[in-house]
C-alpha positions as semicolon CSV with decimal commas, in nm:
position;residue;x (nm);y (nm);z (nm)
1;X;9,026;-1,186;-4,105
2;X;8,852;-0,915;-4,268
3;X;8,542;-1,178;-4,317
4;X;8,549;-1,192;-3,913
5;X;8,568;-0,804;-3,879
6;X;8,246;-0,716;-4,103
7;X;8,070;-1,010;-3,919
8;X;8,196;-0,863;-3,579
9;X;8,135;-0,506;-3,692
10;X;7,768;-0,630;-3,843
11;X;7,676;-0,767;-3,509
12;X;7,782;-0,481;-3,289
13;X;7,603;-0,207;-3,495
14;X;7,283;-0,418;-3,499
15;X;7,303;-0,537;-3,091
16;X;7,450;-0,170;-3,022
17;X;7,159;-0,017;-3,173
18;X;6,883;-0,217;-3,017
19;X;7,023;-0,156;-2,686
20;X;7,070;0,189;-2,734
21;X;6,688;0,274;-2,841
22;X;6,554;0,034;-2,565
23;X;6,833;0,234;-2,302
24;X;6,704;0,554;-2,486
25;X;6,310;0,468;-2,446
26;X;6,341;0,405;-2,111
27;X;6,518;0,712;-2,016
28;X;6,320;0,911;-2,178
29;X;6,020;0,741;-2,043
30;X;6,157;0,819;-1,691
31;X;6,213;1,167;-1,737
32;X;5,806;1,193;-1,888
33;X;5,854;1,251;-2,194
34;X;5,553;1,126;-2,405
35;X;5,558;0,793;-2,600
36;X;5,449;0,992;-2,867
37;X;5,718;1,185;-2,900
38;X;5,983;0,910;-2,840
39;X;5,818;0,709;-3,083
40;X;5,853;0,947;-3,340
41;X;6,255;1,067;-3,247
42;X;6,427;0,778;-3,061
43;X;6,280;0,490;-3,205
44;X;6,220;0,592;-3,582
45;X;6,600;0,704;-3,561
46;X;6,728;0,390;-3,386
47;X;6,584;0,145;-3,665
48;X;6,779;0,296;-3,908
49;X;7,079;0,367;-3,657
50;X;7,331;0,097;-3,848
51;X;7,256;0,265;-4,185
52;X;7,303;0,658;-4,037
53;X;7,663;0,551;-3,853
54;X;7,786;0,334;-4,142
55;X;7,701;0,692;-4,398
56;X;7,802;0,915;-4,149
57;X;8,164;0,738;-4,122
58;X;8,136;0,678;-4,488
59;X;8,152;1,052;-4,552
60;X;8,360;1,120;-4,300
61;X;8,642;0,912;-4,424
62;X;8,641;1,050;-4,819
63;X;8,413;0,704;-4,948
64;X;8,081;0,907;-5,052
65;X;8,022;0,604;-5,310
66;X;7,907;0,383;-4,979
67;X;7,764;0,646;-4,789
68;X;7,493;0,662;-5,139
69;X;7,546;0,326;-5,232
70;X;7,440;0,233;-4,844
71;X;7,092;0,402;-4,837
72;X;6,994;0,342;-5,201
73;X;7,053;-0,033;-5,166
74;X;6,902;-0,031;-4,818
75;X;6,566;0,118;-4,968
76;X;6,623;-0,163;-5,250
77;X;6,626;-0,459;-5,032
78;X;6,366;-0,310;-4,798
79;X;6,115;-0,312;-5,092
80;X;6,257;-0,553;-5,311
81;X;6,387;-0,859;-5,056
82;X;6,220;-0,755;-4,767
83;X;5,816;-0,678;-4,877
84;X;5,887;-0,971;-5,131
85;X;5,954;-1,209;-4,866
86;X;5,692;-1,074;-4,643
87;X;5,414;-1,127;-4,924
88;X;5,551;-1,491;-4,993
89;X;5,460;-1,590;-4,641
90;X;5,191;-1,390;-4,561
91;X;4,973;-1,141;-4,851
92;X;4,886;-0,813;-4,659
93;X;4,639;-0,518;-4,721
94;X;4,773;-0,162;-4,780
95;X;4,579;0,085;-4,590
96;X;4,434;0,412;-4,776
97;X;4,657;0,642;-4,599
98;X;4,984;0,471;-4,718
99;X;4,880;0,440;-5,077
100;X;4,742;0,828;-5,113
101;X;5,092;0,960;-4,880
102;X;5,377;0,775;-4,739
103;X;5,390;0,545;-5,093
104;X;5,374;0,880;-5,350
105;X;5,623;1,086;-5,071
106;X;5,830;0,811;-5,123
107;X;5,835;0,821;-5,514
108;X;5,896;1,213;-5,501
109;X;6,165;1,175;-5,259
110;X;6,377;0,886;-5,472
111;X;6,382;1,130;-5,778
112;X;6,487;1,426;-5,578
113;X;6,789;1,254;-5,461
114;X;6,821;1,156;-5,841
115;X;6,855;1,498;-5,907
116;X;7,063;1,614;-5,613
117;X;7,297;1,360;-5,654
118;X;7,374;1,385;-6,044
119;X;7,513;1,739;-6,106
120;X;7,710;1,617;-6,409
121;X;7,337;1,630;-6,622
122;X;7,382;1,984;-6,614
123;X;7,607;2,111;-6,912
124;X;7,957;2,225;-6,793
125;X;7,948;2,003;-6,428
126;X;8,181;1,676;-6,479
127;X;8,159;1,552;-6,132
128;X;7,830;1,432;-5,899
129;X;7,875;1,513;-5,537
130;X;7,599;1,565;-5,257
131;X;7,686;1,888;-5,134
132;X;7,575;2,091;-4,789
133;X;7,306;2,265;-4,987
134;X;7,193;1,944;-5,095
135;X;7,186;1,791;-4,736
136;X;7,027;2,092;-4,612
137;X;6,739;2,084;-4,859
138;X;6,654;1,707;-4,763
139;X;6,680;1,794;-4,399
140;X;6,389;2,085;-4,480
141;X;6,210;1,860;-4,640
142;X;6,245;1,575;-4,370
143;X;6,124;1,852;-4,139
144;X;5,837;1,945;-4,299
145;X;5,759;1,515;-4,404
146;X;5,741;1,496;-3,987
147;X;5,518;1,753;-3,973
148;X;5,241;1,632;-4,184
149;X;5,297;1,283;-4,026
150;X;5,240;1,449;-3,641
151;X;4,914;1,664;-3,804
152;X;4,778;1,345;-3,940
153;X;4,827;1,178;-3,655
154;X;4,687;1,421;-3,404
155;X;4,343;1,397;-3,649
156;X;4,298;1,028;-3,429
157;X;4,476;1,093;-3,088
158;X;4,356;0,788;-2,913
159;X;4,493;0,542;-3,249
160;X;4,806;0,761;-3,241
161;X;4,850;0,696;-2,818
162;X;4,791;0,335;-2,858
163;X;5,034;0,281;-3,151
164;X;5,289;0,480;-2,964
165;X;5,285;0,271;-2,694
166;X;5,321;-0,058;-2,821
167;X;5,617;0,121;-3,022
168;X;5,781;0,214;-2,715
169;X;5,778;-0,119;-2,518
170;X;6,128;-0,124;-2,387
171;X;6,332;-0,429;-2,250
172;X;6,505;-0,214;-1,999
173;X;6,172;-0,040;-1,851
174;X;6,204;-0,032;-1,470
175;X;6,560;-0,047;-1,475
176;X;6,811;0,176;-1,255
177;X;6,881;0,538;-1,423
178;X;7,227;0,489;-1,391
179;X;7,240;0,108;-1,524
180;X;7,061;0,243;-1,812
181;X;7,305;0,564;-1,913
182;X;7,573;0,321;-1,912
183;X;7,392;0,057;-2,138
184;X;7,305;0,375;-2,379
185;X;7,669;0,450;-2,368
186;X;7,828;0,137;-2,422
187;X;7,577;0,039;-2,683
188;X;7,676;0,385;-2,874
189;X;8,038;0,292;-2,826
190;X;7,938;-0,036;-2,993
191;X;7,790;0,189;-3,262
192;X;8,073;0,376;-3,312
193;X;8,311;0,111;-3,339
194;X;8,073;-0,152;-3,512
195;X;8,018;0,086;-3,766
196;X;8,397;0,156;-3,834
197;X;8,508;-0,198;-3,829
198;X;8,198;-0,259;-4,044
199;X;8,340;-0,052;-4,264
200;X;8,720;-0,068;-4,320
201;X;8,642;-0,452;-4,385
202;X;8,394;-0,379;-4,646
203;X;8,621;-0,149;-4,834
204;X;8,923;-0,417;-4,799
205;X;8,713;-0,673;-4,939
206;X;8,616;-0,458;-5,215
207;X;8,932;-0,455;-5,285
208;X;9,045;-0,823;-5,270
209;X;8,750;-0,920;-5,464
210;X;8,814;-0,651;-5,758
211;X;8,456;-0,493;-5,678
212;X;8,394;-0,119;-5,642
213;X;8,272;0,024;-5,371
214;X;7,937;0,079;-5,479
215;X;7,904;-0,276;-5,539
216;X;8,010;-0,386;-5,229
217;X;7,814;-0,096;-5,059
218;X;7,507;-0,203;-5,226
219;X;7,489;-0,554;-5,152
220;X;7,669;-0,668;-4,848
221;X;7,706;-0,291;-4,661
222;X;7,331;-0,259;-4,744
223;X;7,197;-0,608;-4,628
224;X;7,368;-0,600;-4,348
225;X;7,244;-0,271;-4,213
226;X;6,838;-0,396;-4,341
227;X;6,874;-0,695;-4,125
228;X;6,675;-0,551;-3,837
229;X;6,404;-0,465;-4,084
230;X;6,436;-0,803;-4,268
231;X;6,424;-0,985;-3,933
232;X;6,061;-0,764;-3,796
233;X;5,936;-0,830;-4,137
234;X;5,963;-1,242;-4,112
235;X;5,852;-1,195;-3,774
236;X;5,571;-0,998;-3,822
237;X;5,430;-1,190;-4,086
238;X;5,528;-1,513;-3,892
239;X;5,247;-1,376;-3,668
240;X;5,027;-1,297;-3,924
241;X;5,062;-0,921;-3,861
242;X;5,245;-0,838;-4,194
243;X;5,133;-0,495;-4,221
244;X;5,341;-0,365;-3,947
245;X;5,620;-0,479;-4,216
246;X;5,517;-0,209;-4,483
247;X;5,535;0,079;-4,243
248;X;5,876;-0,043;-4,167
249;X;5,988;-0,008;-4,454
250;X;5,800;0,325;-4,674
251;X;5,911;0,455;-4,286
252;X;6,267;0,316;-4,305
253;X;6,306;0,407;-4,694
254;X;6,170;0,766;-4,651
255;X;6,410;0,841;-4,328
256;X;6,735;0,675;-4,547
257;X;6,697;0,893;-4,806
258;X;6,617;1,227;-4,612
259;X;6,780;1,207;-4,283
260;X;7,113;0,984;-4,336
261;X;7,165;1,159;-4,668
262;X;7,092;1,431;-4,538
263;X;7,282;1,463;-4,211
264;X;7,574;1,313;-4,380
265;X;7,617;1,553;-4,663
266;X;7,600;1,835;-4,425
267;X;7,853;1,690;-4,156
268;X;8,123;1,634;-4,481
269;X;7,986;1,727;-4,848
270;X;8,119;1,394;-5,082
271;X;8,179;1,286;-5,402
272;X;7,998;0,991;-5,565
273;X;8,191;0,802;-5,823
274;X;8,062;0,468;-5,897
275;X;7,706;0,502;-5,798
276;X;7,528;0,488;-6,211
277;X;7,220;0,535;-6,329
278;X;7,129;0,201;-6,302
279;X;7,136;0,220;-5,912
280;X;6,955;0,541;-5,867
281;X;6,673;0,414;-6,117
282;X;6,640;0,111;-5,939
283;X;6,592;0,257;-5,596
284;X;6,290;0,498;-5,812
285;X;6,179;0,146;-5,979
286;X;6,109;0,012;-5,622
287;X;5,917;0,331;-5,470
288;X;5,709;0,343;-5,795
289;X;5,640;-0,059;-5,816
290;X;5,551;-0,018;-5,431
291;X;5,256;0,230;-5,556
292;X;5,167;0,026;-5,859
293;X;5,068;-0,297;-5,646
294;X;4,817;-0,135;-5,529
295;X;4,625;-0,161;-5,830
296;X;4,750;-0,514;-5,946
297;X;4,592;-0,820;-5,902
298;X;4,417;-0,806;-5,563
299;X;4,347;-0,440;-5,506
300;X;4,530;-0,284;-5,257
301;X;4,682;-0,581;-5,162
302;X;5,048;-0,710;-5,179
303;X;4,980;-1,121;-5,280
304;X;5,218;-1,384;-5,295
305;X;5,258;-1,311;-5,726
306;X;5,385;-0,992;-5,630
307;X;5,585;-1,115;-5,386
308;X;5,782;-1,351;-5,589
309;X;5,840;-1,108;-5,847
310;X;5,962;-0,842;-5,626
311;X;6,206;-1,112;-5,465
312;X;6,284;-1,205;-5,859
313;X;6,381;-0,841;-5,978
314;X;6,599;-0,817;-5,658
315;X;6,788;-1,129;-5,731
316;X;6,827;-1,015;-6,103
317;X;6,962;-0,655;-5,979
318;X;7,225;-0,828;-5,737
319;X;7,363;-1,073;-6,036
320;X;7,402;-0,766;-6,269
321;X;7,622;-0,570;-5,981
322;X;7,816;-0,897;-5,921
323;X;7,892;-0,883;-6,307
324;X;7,941;-0,530;-6,298
């Protein structure tokens, strides 16, 4: 039954997130809110909704390792698994803006989370935790990052508007407003219930397998909540538009570290017990290797060789986790 509840919870998370975004976008467009704002807020938050709900519920129930492991594992899977698979299907270019701004920011933010979470590296402190001060700092950095993104998009208004129009297409556009609110409410309930079901099942399975919550969250929980990005990336590559995959990965990784960890630790600070240095280093390595790709083999191009290397790293790390 735990396996059934795990998959049921994951399905509720993914379907709930999808319909909540679609309904919210349609409602916001009815309220005459610009697609640009909708894309930055509703769509941006919605794509990471599964990770957000799982991490918040983990923090509230005192399972900090799952909250942190979910985020670290999602970021590691986004880079090594999703980008690796995408590049194997179809190599793609890395544009100048991503290589100069977004990827370096991802590296800095990964190192920042490592420093905030590892309090025990300071003499006299024996416990690692994410405090409210840590959460507030991450949210401040997130606001600054979003301000930089908005200012950058403002320099190319036509391009920004076209991108926003593409991002905010909703399958529920034109539906009755009351129906849209009803779908949004049901989707939110599905997210809450699915997140709780998925989390409880994962914890039970971790105990039955003799695995730590950190390992179960970095593997099953993280890959499960990253499925939307994986599916989007594979579809984009098959449609010969793999550049979309890179944008999703970079944006999702920064959002996960700053917004999700920031919100979850502000709501309820938590201790970190079984997340170790290797896990943080893998998240940092993922961000660094994404930058190194710019200068190796095809310049500013993510090719198949790098895709196979990334996928091999992910398989090796997962094997290490299972042995741990």
